[in-house]
N, C-alpha and C positions, 0 to 999 in steps of 0.2 A: 439423713440422703443429702449430700451437694446437691445444689442447683448449678449450673453451669450458666457461667454470662450470657452464652448464645441462648439459653432458656430463658433469663429472665427479660431479656432485652426484648423479646415475643418475634423475635424475627429470625426465618427460617435461615439455613448458611447460602441458600440462593439468592433471598432478599440482601445479606449482608454484603456478597459479593456484588451485586447491582448497584447498591449504595457507593464501596468503594472504588467500582468501576465508573459510575457517573462523577464522583466527587474528584478521581483522579483525571478524568476527560476533561473537566472544568478548569483543573490547574493545570494540565499540560496546555490546554488552548490558551489562557492566559498568558501563560509563557511562551507559546509561540506568537501571540500577538506583540507581547511586549519585547521581545527582541526582533520584532519585524522578519520573522523565518520565511515569508515569501521574495523579500528581498536578497538573502542570502542563498540562495540556490542556485544561481547562475552557472555555475561549474559544473552541477549538476545536470543541468538543463541541455550545457553545451555537450557533454559526455554522453547523456541518453540518445540526444540526434546521432551523433557520431556513430554511437554504436546501433541505434535503430536503422541508419540507412546503411553501415556495413553491412548488418545480418539480410535487409532487404536484397542489396546487390550481389549477395551470394544466390540468390533466387531468380536474378535476372533485373532486378530494379534499375533505373536510369537516375535516382533520385539522388541529390546531393545535399550535402548538409553545409550551410554558413553560419558558424556561431551555434545557436538557439533556432535556426530557422531550417525548414527542408523543404525544397523546391523538388517537386515532383510533376510533370506534366504539366497543367496551367496551375497548378495548385500549390500554394505555399503553407505550410505548417508550421505555426510557432509553438515550440516545444517550451510554454510556460510553467511556473512551479504548480501547477494543478496535476501538470502532466509526470512530475516526479515522483510520485505515488508517496511524497512525505507524509500525507495526513493519512495513508493507510496504514503504514508503515508506524504511526504515532497512535493509531485505533490498536492495533496489535501489541504496541509495548502498553498501552494502558491495560490491556487485557492482562498481558501476561504479568504485569505488576499486581493487579485487583487480584488474582486468582492465587489460592493460599498454596504455594509450593516452594520448594527452598529456591534462594538466591541462585544456585548453580543451575540448578532446573530453568529459571527465568531467564537466564543469561545465555543458556546454550539457546532456549527455546529462538530468542531475539536477535541472535547471531542467526541462526539459519533461517528464521524467516525474513530477515531483510538480504541474505542472499537471495532466497527462492524470489520471494516480491519482486526484486529489482531484475532479474533474469526473467521473469514474466514479464516485466514492462517493456523490456528490450524487445522481446518478444512480442510484444502489443504494437511497439510503436512502427519496427517493421511490415506487420502484417498491416497495419493502417497505412504504411507509404505502397505497398501492392497494391490497396484496394483502392487507394487514391490513383493509380497508374490505372488500374485495369478496370473498375469500376467505380468512377468518382462519385457517382449519384449515390451509391451504398456508404460513401465514407463517415457521412454525420449519423446514420443508422450506427454503424458499428462502433463509431467512437462513445457515442453517447448512451447506448443501450447494451450493445452486447459486452462490452469490454467491462462497463460498469457491473455487469450483472456476473462474469467470468472473475471478477476483483473480490465481489463480496462472497459467491460460493468458495473459493481459493482461502480466504482470510478467515471464513468460518469453520471449514474441513480443515484450514491447518490446527487452528484454535482448539478444534474437537479431540484433534488427535494428539496434539501436545497435552491436553488434559490428562487423556488417558496415560499416555505413556509418564507424566510427572507423576500419577498415583502410583505407579510401579514400585 
């Protein structure tokens, strides 16, 4: 009877996935730091600001985008590198790379994930612009808590759905 490498290591499949995930996360984080990723996201920041204001204006907003700044009411919103969602996408990529699936399934999962998370991010910015106009006292709460939770749930739900489909 042959013993598989997995059994000899004493680690479960879930534990091996967790180790791969965290190792790849450290590697990706180190790479992001090495290339100064936050300094390279200016175009994405400007596109998100403009797209978010465009969508908000469809619902009656009077917000204006100027580069990566959104001016709405008496509030100026800075769309910085953290607003791009690049780190949420990075975590999704690391998850997809760490999970044992075909490279084709990973590539398709990454492509769909980037598009979906970007669209949700534009919607997030548009909603925050409207909140800044209509209920500015709620802006901080929605920005810091509600949308953080929404992104967390969406990434987990997407990853779980992708896992189920990649096994088929």
